[in-house]
C-alpha positions as CSV (number, residue, x, y, z in Angstrom):
1,X,0.0,0.0,0.0
2,X,1.5,3.3,-1.1
3,X,0.2,5.4,1.8
4,X,1.7,2.9,4.2
5,X,5.1,3.1,2.4
6,X,5.0,6.9,2.7
7,X,4.3,6.6,6.5
8,X,7.1,4.2,6.9
9,X,9.6,6.4,5.1
10,X,8.4,9.5,6.9
11,X,8.8,7.8,10.3
12,X,12.4,6.7,9.4
13,X,13.3,10.1,8.1
14,X,12.0,11.7,11.3
15,X,14.0,9.3,13.4
16,X,17.1,10.0,11.3
17,X,16.7,13.7,11.6
18,X,16.3,13.5,15.4
19,X,19.3,11.1,15.8
20,X,21.5,13.2,13.4
21,X,20.8,16.2,15.6
22,X,21.9,14.3,18.7
23,X,25.0,13.1,16.8
24,X,26.0,16.6,15.8
25,X,25.5,17.8,19.4
26,X,27.8,15.1,20.7
27,X,30.4,15.9,18.0
28,X,30.3,19.5,19.2
29,X,30.7,18.5,22.8
30,X,33.7,16.3,22.1
31,X,35.3,19.0,19.9
32,X,35.0,21.5,22.7
33,X,36.3,19.2,25.4
34,X,39.3,17.9,23.5
35,X,42.2,17.4,25.8
36,X,40.5,19.0,28.8
37,X,41.2,16.5,31.5
38,X,39.5,18.7,34.1
39,X,36.2,18.1,32.2
40,X,36.3,14.3,32.7
41,X,32.9,14.1,34.3
42,X,30.9,15.7,31.5
43,X,33.1,13.9,29.0
44,X,32.1,10.6,30.6
45,X,28.4,11.5,30.4
46,X,28.9,12.3,26.7
47,X,30.5,8.9,26.3
48,X,27.4,7.2,27.7
49,X,25.2,9.2,25.3
50,X,27.5,8.4,22.3
51,X,27.5,4.7,23.1
52,X,23.7,4.7,23.5
53,X,23.3,6.6,20.2
54,X,25.5,4.1,18.4
55,X,23.3,1.2,19.6
56,X,20.2,3.2,18.6
57,X,21.5,3.7,15.0
58,X,22.3,0.0,14.8
59,X,18.7,-0.9,15.9
60,X,17.3,1.7,13.4
61,X,19.3,0.0,10.6
62,X,17.8,-3.4,11.5
63,X,14.2,-2.1,11.9
64,X,14.4,0.0,8.7
65,X,15.7,-3.0,6.6
66,X,12.7,-4.9,7.8
67,X,10.2,-2.1,7.2
68,X,11.5,-0.9,3.8
69,X,12.1,-4.4,2.4
70,X,15.0,-3.1,0.3
71,X,18.6,-3.4,1.5
72,X,19.7,-0.5,-0.8
73,X,17.0,2.0,0.0
74,X,18.4,5.6,0.1
75,X,17.3,6.0,3.7
76,X,19.2,2.9,4.7
77,X,22.3,4.4,3.2
78,X,21.8,7.5,5.2
79,X,21.2,5.5,8.4
80,X,24.3,3.3,7.8
81,X,26.5,6.4,7.2
82,X,25.3,7.9,10.5
83,X,25.8,4.5,12.2
84,X,29.4,4.5,11.0
85,X,29.9,8.1,12.1
86,X,28.6,7.3,15.6
87,X,31.0,4.3,15.9
88,X,33.9,6.5,14.7
89,X,32.9,9.1,17.3
90,X,33.0,6.6,20.1
91,X,36.3,5.0,18.9
92,X,38.1,8.2,18.3
93,X,36.9,10.4,21.2
94,X,36.1,7.8,23.9
95,X,38.9,5.4,23.6
96,X,39.9,6.0,27.3
97,X,36.5,4.7,28.4
98,X,36.6,1.6,26.2
99,X,37.9,-1.9,27.1
100,X,39.6,-3.8,24.2
101,X,36.6,-6.1,24.1
102,X,34.3,-3.1,23.6
103,X,36.5,-1.7,20.8
104,X,36.4,-5.1,19.1
105,X,32.6,-5.3,19.3
106,X,32.3,-1.8,17.9
107,X,34.5,-2.8,14.9
108,X,32.4,-6.0,14.6
109,X,29.3,-3.8,14.1
110,X,31.2,-1.3,11.9
111,X,32.3,-3.8,9.2
112,X,28.9,-5.3,8.2
113,X,27.5,-1.8,8.1
114,X,30.3,-0.4,5.9
115,X,30.2,-3.3,3.6
116,X,26.4,-2.9,2.9
117,X,26.8,0.9,2.6
118,X,29.6,0.4,0.0
119,X,27.5,-2.0,-2.1
120,X,24.5,0.5,-2.0
121,X,26.7,3.4,-3.0
122,X,28.3,1.6,-5.9
123,X,24.8,0.7,-7.2
124,X,23.5,4.2,-6.9
125,X,26.6,6.4,-7.5
126,X,28.8,4.1,-9.7
127,X,32.3,2.9,-8.8
128,X,34.2,6.2,-9.4
129,X,32.4,8.5,-6.9
130,X,34.3,10.3,-4.1
131,X,31.7,9.0,-1.5
132,X,32.6,5.5,-2.7
133,X,36.3,6.3,-2.2
134,X,35.6,7.5,1.4
135,X,33.7,4.3,2.1
136,X,36.4,2.1,0.7
137,X,38.8,3.9,3.0
138,X,36.5,3.2,6.0
139,X,36.2,-0.4,5.0
140,X,40.0,-0.7,4.7
141,X,40.6,0.9,8.1
142,X,38.0,-1.3,9.7
143,X,39.5,-4.5,8.3
144,X,43.0,-3.4,9.4
145,X,41.7,-2.6,12.9
146,X,39.9,-5.8,13.5
147,X,42.8,-7.9,11.9
148,X,45.1,-6.4,14.6
149,X,42.6,-6.5,17.5
150,X,40.9,-9.8,17.0
151,X,41.3,-11.8,13.7
152,X,39.1,-14.5,15.2
153,X,36.2,-12.0,15.7
154,X,36.7,-10.7,12.1
155,X,36.3,-14.2,10.7
156,X,33.3,-14.9,12.9
157,X,31.4,-12.1,11.0
158,X,31.4,-14.3,7.9
159,X,31.5,-11.2,5.6
160,X,31.2,-11.9,1.9
161,X,34.6,-12.5,0.3
162,X,36.3,-12.6,3.7
163,X,36.2,-16.3,4.7
164,X,39.9,-16.6,5.6
165,X,42.6,-14.2,7.0
166,X,44.3,-14.2,3.6
167,X,41.0,-13.1,2.0
168,X,40.5,-10.4,4.6
169,X,44.0,-9.1,3.9
170,X,43.3,-9.2,0.2
171,X,40.0,-7.3,0.7
172,X,41.8,-4.7,2.8
173,X,44.4,-4.2,0.0
174,X,41.7,-4.1,-2.7
175,X,39.7,-1.4,-0.7
176,X,42.9,0.7,-0.2
177,X,43.8,0.5,-3.9
178,X,40.2,1.3,-5.0
179,X,40.2,4.4,-2.8
180,X,43.5,5.5,-4.2
181,X,42.3,4.8,-7.8
182,X,39.2,7.0,-7.3
183,X,41.1,9.8,-5.7
184,X,43.5,10.0,-8.7
185,X,40.4,10.7,-10.9
186,X,39.7,14.0,-9.2
187,X,41.8,17.1,-8.5
188,X,43.1,17.3,-5.0
189,X,40.9,20.3,-4.2
190,X,37.7,18.7,-5.5
191,X,36.0,19.0,-2.1
192,X,36.7,22.8,-1.9
193,X,35.4,23.2,-5.5
194,X,32.2,21.4,-4.7
195,X,31.7,23.5,-1.5
196,X,32.0,26.7,-3.5
197,X,29.5,25.5,-6.1
198,X,26.8,24.8,-3.4
């Protein structure tokens, strides 16, 4: 039913808008408390919020996949991108609060999300787009990270084309090379040029 589809997408969009606002607020908090050890208490509270937000994004991806019935829906791509951003925020700004096991589990949630986002972006944008290059970079870094933290956990994800450590290493190299290939297609200041055109 078309009306039901519109309601589903509207609800997902509203959820994404609300969560994106929370993510931006947290990014602002972390940016302003960078290196301020005397602000450890509010920083710790922000860590709890960032960790909860990451889990919420993960749940929204799962619920949206079910509701939309299309793994490559544009809203799922947006949701996956923000899920990755929330994981990166926790890993980069809250590492002092994370155990190694928590870091491993964050990366274990990161990799399936980035793999699906990459597939969706390639279908929609083609294989030469700068967003695809950025996602290849994320995928490469995620594989590197989990290879060094817990290769056993990496293999347990059973990601497509990554059934052995050798295949994981080959995928990481492929992603890195694809990112470099795409970057060579564009002038170095392409992002600045695109910003000026907006």
